N, C-alpha and C positions, 0 to 999 in steps of 0.2 A: 504494500500500500504506500501511497505517497503522502508525505506530510511536509510541513515547513518547520525547520528548526533554525531559529535566529535568522530568518529571512532566506534560508537556503533550502531548496527542495531536495528531499532525500527519500529513498525507498527503504522500507523496513519489512521484514517477514514476520508473520504471525502476530499474536497478541503480546504487547510490550507495555510495561508500566512506565510511568514517567521517570522513576528512579533508574530503571534499566536503560532507558533511552539516554539519559544524561551520562551514565557510566560508560555506555558503549561509545559515546562521542567525547570522552575524556573531559567531561564537565563535572566538577566536584559538587554534588548537591548541597554540601554544607556551606558553600561559598556563593550561592546564587539564590535569587528569588525567581520562582517559575510562574509564568502566566500561560494558561491554556485557553486559547480563543478569547483573549483579552480579559480573562478572569484569573486573579492570583490564586494559586493552590497552596494551602498550608503545607509545610514540610512534613507533618505527620501523615498527610494524605498522598504523598508522592508514590509510595509503594502500591497503594490500592487503586490509584487512578490510571486507567489504561488509555492508550493512544488509539485514535480511530482515523480512518481515511479522511484526508483533507484537513486534519487538525493543524492549528498554528501554535507552535510552542516557542516562547521566548524565555531564555535563561539570562537573567539580568544580574550583573555584578554591581555592588555598591561602589561608588567613586567618592574618594575623600580628597580634600584639598581646599585651597582657598585662593 
């Protein structure tokens, strides 16, 4: 199935949780906030939330500075 991860189209096979998707793409789930179709997903729900065809996932890292 095709999804968008951080604006890039990727193909994935089978049922995948958000946490599996992040780990497969070398994204540390402890260091990002995840939005699924423009809705923030709490960290405790990443393992239970599965990815579906045409989902848009953004993994956003906080930026610090001044």
